[in-house]
C-alpha positions in Angstrom: 3.5 -13.7 23.2 2.4 -10.3 21.9 0.2 -10.2 18.8 1.8 -8.8 15.7 0.2 -5.5 14.6 -1.9 -6.0 11.5 -1.6 -3.3 8.8 -3.7 -2.9 5.7 -3.1 -0.5 2.7 -6.2 0.4 0.9 -6.5 1.9 -2.6 -9.0 2.0 -5.4 -7.7 -0.8 -7.6 -4.9 -2.3 -5.5 -2.6 -2.2 -8.6 0.0 0.5 -7.8 0.3 2.7 -4.7 -1.0 0.1 -2.2 1.1 -2.6 -3.8 4.3 -0.5 -3.4 3.3 0.3 0.2 2.8 -3.4 1.0 6.2 -4.2 -0.6 8.0 -1.5 1.5 6.2 -2.5 4.7 7.2 -6.1 4.2 10.8 -4.9 3.5 11.0 -2.7 6.6 8.9 -4.7 9.1 9.9 -8.3 8.2 7.9 -10.6 10.4 7.1 -7.9 13.1 4.0 -6.7 11.4 1.3 -8.5 9.4 0.9 -6.6 6.1 -1.6 -6.8 3.4 -3.1 -4.5 0.7 -6.5 -4.4 -1.0 -8.6 -2.3 -3.2 -12.2 -1.2 -3.4 -11.9 -3.1 -6.7 -9.1 -5.3 -8.1 -7.4 -3.9 -11.2 -4.5 -6.3 -11.5 -0.9 -5.3 -10.8 0.8 -2.4 -12.6 3.9 -3.5 -14.4 5.6 -0.1 -13.9 5.1 -0.3 -10.1 6.7 -3.8 -10.2 9.6 -2.4 -12.3 10.4 0.6 -10.1 10.3 -1.5 -7.0 12.6 -4.0 -8.6 15.1 -1.1 -9.2 15.5 -0.9 -5.4 15.7 -4.6 -4.9 12.1 -5.3 -3.8 10.1 -7.9 -5.7 6.3 -7.2 -5.5 5.4 -9.4 -8.5 4.2 -12.2 -6.2 1.7 -10.0 -4.4 -1.9 -10.3 -5.4 -4.3 -7.6 -6.5 -7.3 -8.2 -4.2 -10.7 -6.7 -3.4 -11.2 -5.7 0.2 -13.3 -8.2 2.2 -14.8 -8.0 5.7 -12.5 -10.8 6.7 -9.5 -8.8 5.8 -10.6 -6.0 8.1 -11.2 -8.3 11.1 -8.4 -7.9 13.6 -6.7 -5.1 11.5 -5.1 -2.5 13.8 -4.5 0.2 11.1 -5.9 0.9 7.7 -4.0 3.3 5.5 -5.9 4.7 2.6 -3.6 5.8 -0.2 -6.1 7.6 -2.4 -9.1 9.8 -2.0 -11.5 7.3 -3.6 -10.5 4.6 -1.2 -10.7 7.0 1.7 -14.3 8.1 0.7 -15.4 4.5 0.0 -13.7 2.8 2.9 -16.3 0.6 4.6 -17.2 1.0 8.3 -14.2 -0.2 10.2 -14.4 -2.6 13.2 -14.1 -0.9 16.6 -10.5 -0.3 17.6 -9.3 -0.1 14.0 -7.4 3.1 13.3 -7.4 4.8 9.9 -4.9 7.1 8.4 -5.2 8.8 5.0 -2.3 9.5 2.7 -3.4 11.6 -0.3 -1.0 10.1 -2.8 -1.2 11.1 -6.5 -1.8 8.1 -8.8 1.4 7.5 -10.9 -0.7 5.4 -13.3 -2.3 8.6 -14.5 1.0 10.1 -15.5 1.4 11.1 -19.1 4.5 11.9 -21.3 7.3 9.8 -22.6 8.0 6.4 -21.0 11.0 7.9 -19.1 8.8 10.8 -17.8 6.1 8.3 -16.7 8.7 6.1 -15.0 10.1 9.2 -13.2 6.6 9.8 -11.7 6.5 6.2 -10.6 9.9 6.5 -9.0 8.9 9.7 -7.2 5.7 7.9 -5.9 7.9 4.9 -4.8 10.3 7.1 -2.9 7.5 9.1 -1.2 5.7 5.9 -0.2 9.1 4.5 1.1 9.5 7.4 3.4 5.9 7.3 4.7 6.0 3.5 5.2 9.4 3.7 7.0 8.1 6.2 9.5 4.9 4.2 10.0 6.7 0.9 10.6 9.0 2.7 13.0 5.9 4.1 14.9 4.1 0.7 14.9 7.2 -1.1 16.1 7.4 1.0 19.3 
């Protein structure tokens, strides 16, 4: 039996962008790919990220905000860093682990009315959706 590819989304705080990416990857890949997310630090989950994912029928409220460990990296085929800080602070990866960087803006830094902030979160969610769909399609081949 072929080993499932192991995918890790890496962010600064594992509260928003990497959480949404993990949710989309689980949605698109099902059991075909082992998916996890982590942060250089753990900041807890962002309620707005949970809310905008719920709008499209994906529940990420049960995912954990976790700090990256060496154990998480073992056997990982692909690390996707979703912010510059995580990209710059990514630890040395095991041999054979590929890394891709997605320079995503942090929706948690958005300002304005609640509706304007939520629109930034929705735009991030939709951007991440498109990137993850393409990535899962590529990994599934």
